[in-house]
C-alpha positions in Angstrom: 115.8 67.8 65.1 114.0 67.6 68.6 114.0 64.5 71.2 110.5 63.3 70.3 111.5 62.9 67.0 115.1 61.2 68.2 112.5 58.7 70.3 110.7 58.0 66.9 113.6 57.3 65.4 114.7 55.1 67.6 111.6 53.0 68.4 111.3 52.5 64.5 114.8 50.9 65.0 117.8 51.2 62.8 118.6 49.2 59.8 120.4 46.0 59.6 123.7 45.9 58.0 126.2 42.8 57.3 127.5 43.1 60.7 124.7 44.4 62.5 123.2 48.2 62.4 124.2 50.5 59.9 127.1 52.1 61.1 126.3 55.7 58.6 122.4 55.8 60.9 124.2 54.8 63.8 126.3 57.9 63.3 123.7 60.1 62.2 121.7 59.2 64.8 124.8 59.7 67.3 125.6 62.8 65.8 121.6 63.9 65.8 121.3 62.9 69.3 125.0 64.9 70.3 123.5 68.2 68.9 120.2 68.2 70.5 122.2 67.7 74.2 124.4 70.5 73.1 121.5 72.6 72.1 119.9 71.4 75.2 122.9 72.4 77.3 123.3 75.6 75.9 119.5 76.6 76.8 120.1 75.6 80.2 122.8 77.4 80.7 121.0 80.6 79.3 118.2 79.9 81.3 120.5 79.6 84.4 122.2 83.1 83.2 119.0 84.3 83.0 117.7 83.2 86.3 121.0 84.8 88.0 120.5 88.1 86.2 116.6 88.3 87.7 117.8 87.1 91.0 119.9 90.4 90.6 117.3 92.5 89.7 115.2 91.2 92.2 118.1 92.1 95.0 118.4 95.7 93.6 114.3 96.3 93.0 114.2 95.6 96.8 116.8 97.5 97.8 115.0 100.6 95.8 111.6 99.8 97.5 113.6 99.7 101.2 115.1 102.7 100.5 111.8 104.6 98.8 109.8 103.4 102.1 112.8 104.6 104.6 112.9 108.0 102.1 109.1 108.6 102.3 109.0 107.8 105.8 111.9 110.5 106.7 109.4 113.1 104.7 106.3 112.3 106.6 107.9 112.1 109.8 109.7 115.5 108.7 106.4 117.1 107.6 104.9 116.0 110.8 107.5 117.9 113.0 107.4 120.9 110.9 103.1 120.9 111.0 104.1 120.6 114.9 106.1 123.1 115.1 104.6 125.6 113.2 101.1 124.9 114.9 102.6 125.1 118.6 104.6 128.8 117.2 101.4 129.9 116.0 99.6 129.3 118.7 102.1 130.6 121.1 101.8 133.7 118.9 98.3 134.2 119.0 98.3 133.2 123.0 100.8 136.0 123.1 98.8 138.7 120.9 95.6 137.4 123.3 97.5 138.4 126.4 99.1 141.6 125.1 95.6 142.6 124.2 94.4 141.6 127.6 97.0 143.4 129.6 96.3 146.7 127.3 92.5 146.0 128.1 93.2 145.8 131.4 95.3 148.7 131.8 92.6 150.9 129.9 89.7 149.9 131.9 92.2 151.0 134.7 93.1 154.2 133.8 89.1 154.5 132.4 87.7 153.6 136.4 90.3 156.3 137.5 88.8 158.9 135.0 85.2 157.7 136.3 86.2 158.5 139.4 87.4 161.8 138.6 83.9 162.3 136.4 82.4 161.4 139.2 83.7 163.9 141.8 83.1 166.5 139.4 79.6 165.7 138.3 78.8 165.7 142.3 80.1 169.3 142.3 78.7 170.2 138.6 75.4 170.6 137.3 72.9 168.2 135.2 75.6 168.9 131.9 78.5 167.7 133.3 76.4 164.7 134.6 75.5 164.4 130.9 79.0 164.4 129.6 79.8 161.9 132.3 77.6 159.3 130.6 78.9 160.1 127.4 82.7 159.5 128.4 81.3 156.0 130.0 79.6 155.0 126.5 83.0 156.2 124.6 85.2 153.9 126.8 82.4 150.7 126.8 82.9 151.0 123.1 86.7 151.5 123.1 86.6 148.5 125.2 84.9 146.6 122.9 86.7 147.5 120.1 89.6 146.3 121.5 88.3 143.1 122.4 87.0 142.8 118.5 90.5 143.2 117.4 92.1 141.0 119.7 89.9 138.3 118.5 90.3 139.2 114.7 94.1 138.6 115.5 93.6 135.4 116.7 91.1 134.5 114.2 93.5 135.7 111.5 96.5 133.4 113.1 94.1 130.3 113.0 93.6 131.4 109.1 97.0 131.7 108.7 98.3 128.9 110.2 95.7 126.6 108.7 96.9 127.3 105.4 100.3 126.6 106.2 99.5 123.3 107.4 97.7 122.5 104.1 100.4 124.2 102.0 102.9 121.7 104.1 100.9 119.1 103.3 100.6 119.4 99.6 104.4 120.1 99.8 104.5 116.7 101.5 102.4 115.2 98.7 104.2 116.4 96.2 107.6 115.1 97.7 106.2 111.5 97.8 104.9 111.7 94.3 108.3 112.9 92.8 109.8 110.2 95.2 107.4 107.6 93.8 107.8 108.6 90.3 111.5 108.6 90.5 111.5 105.1 91.9 109.2 103.5 88.9 111.2 105.2 86.8 114.2 103.5 88.1 112.5 100.7 88.2 111.4 101.0 84.4 115.2 101.1 83.5 116.0 98.0 85.7 113.4 96.0 83.3 114.9 97.4 80.3 
């Protein structure tokens, strides 16, 4: 019997008997009232247990979220440090290659100048044929210097592309780790809901 029925029964009144209210009706009414109070008490206890469980779940979920946020932040920071280190290393290697190419070019230029002076001295003594040969040597040296400059630039361009590709790869790896972390967190959350 629910509470409203009990109230209606009370409002309708109990039957009178010779010595007051009917004992059976009073006993029945009290027994129904007691059953109602016990059921409400049990429901209240069950609700309190549910509230405690929900608070515990809330604490666990909060802890998982904090841990996940820290882990995600650590992964991002690590990826940033790695990408910065890789970029710095790639820049240093590219710079070293360019410097080496410049030094080699300078050495070739120096050597070429010495050779040019020798050729010029010989050219003064030689005939017009020797002058033409000297001009051919100059052109060959110019082409060689141009080829070396192009090779140095090509090496630098390749390093730039490699470093950019590696950075993209690291970003993808970080995104994969973050997605996996989010998936694990959602799975743990779903298991806690059950």
